[in-house]
Every structure is written in C-alpha cells, then in structure tokens.
N, C-alpha and C positions, 0 to 999 in steps of 0.2 A: 387785208380787207375781206377777201373772199371767205377766209376762215372765220372772221367775226360774223359775217352774215349767215354762214352755215350754222354756227354755234347759236346765234340768236333765233334762227328758225327752229332748230332742234329744241331750244328751251321753250319756245312758244307752243310747239306741238306737245311737249311733255306736260306743260301747264294746262293746255286744253284737255288733254287726256285725263288729267287729275280732276278737272272740273266735271267732266262727263261721268267719271266713276264715282264721285263723291255722293250724289244722290242715292245710289244703290245702298250705301251703308246707312244713310239717314232714314230709309224707309223700313218700317216694321212689317214683318210678314203677316198676312191676313189668313193664317192657316185655319182658323176656326170659322171663318165666314163661309156660308154656302155660296156656290157659284151663281152668278146671275143667269137665269134661265134664257133670257133674251139676248144677253151680251157676251156670253162665253161661247167659244167654238164648241160645236156639237160634239166633236171627238173628245174634248176635255171633259165634258159632262159624262159621256159614255165610258170614260176611262176608269171610273170607279164602279164597283158593283151596285152601290146605292143610286148613283146617277143613271146607269144604264137601266136599272129597274124602273126608275121614275120616268125616263124617256119612253120605255116600252109600255108603261101603264098609260101615260098621257098622250103619246103619239105612236100608237101601235103600227109596227111595220117600218118605222123611220130608219132604225139601225140595220134593217134587213133590205132596205130599198136598193134596187139595182144600181142606182146612181149615188149611193152613200159615199163611196170613195171620192166622188167629185165634189160633194158639198159638205163633207164632215169637218173641213177647216173653217167653214162659215158659221155665223151665229144664226139662231132661229129667226131673229129679226131680219137678217139678210136673206134667208131662204123663204120667209113668209110670202113676200110679194110674188115669187115665182111658183108658189105651191098651188095656185089656182083655188085658194080657199081651203086647202087641206090643213093648213096650220092657222089656227085662230088665236086671237088675243086671250080668250078664255083658257085655251089649252096651255099657253105659255104661263099664265097666272097659276093654273093648277099644278104645272110642273114646278114652278117656283115654290109653291106651298109644300110640295113633297120634298124638294131639295132642302128647304128650311127645316122641315121635320127631322130629316136625316142628320142634320148638324147639331141638334139639341140634345 
C-alpha cells in the first residue's frame, strides 16, 4: 500500500511538472519586439548598446546614479514614484519611441 501511494505521488508530481513545462514550448519568442520602456527592468534595457544609449539620452545620469545597483532590477514605472518627479511619463514615452526606432 505504501509503495502504491508513493508511486501515485511520484506520478502526480511528474504530471504536474509536465504541465508547468508545457507552456514554455507553446510560446513563441518575441525577439523582434522592442522592450517596454515602463515595464522592463532597467538593467535589461541597459544591457544592449541601443538601450543604454536611449536611457542615457532620455534619462541622463540614470545608469550612473549612485543607487543604480539598488534599483536596476526595477522597472521605470516602479522607480518613478520614488524619483520625486525626476522620471516623467513624457520621458518614458520618449524612451519607448527611441527603443522602437532601434528595433525597426
């Protein structure tokens, strides 16, 4: 009986693992889309030369900020309320436009 329960539990965990892994194969990579300026972590945008140039153009000093290491994993929309007005919606829109240009 104990062996049956263990086998059943193992079977369920394997089945659950297969269900979790399945969506990864079903999704197509979005390699050609520009990152979202407001919803992508800042470090991910800065990881490419085009993204870093766009950040430096639209938000001068952001990647050189003394606290960059602390907030680089956050999105601009997450950092914006803490920026005391230094990051505006217009800057995020301009950054998005530059990121979109870079992907065309």
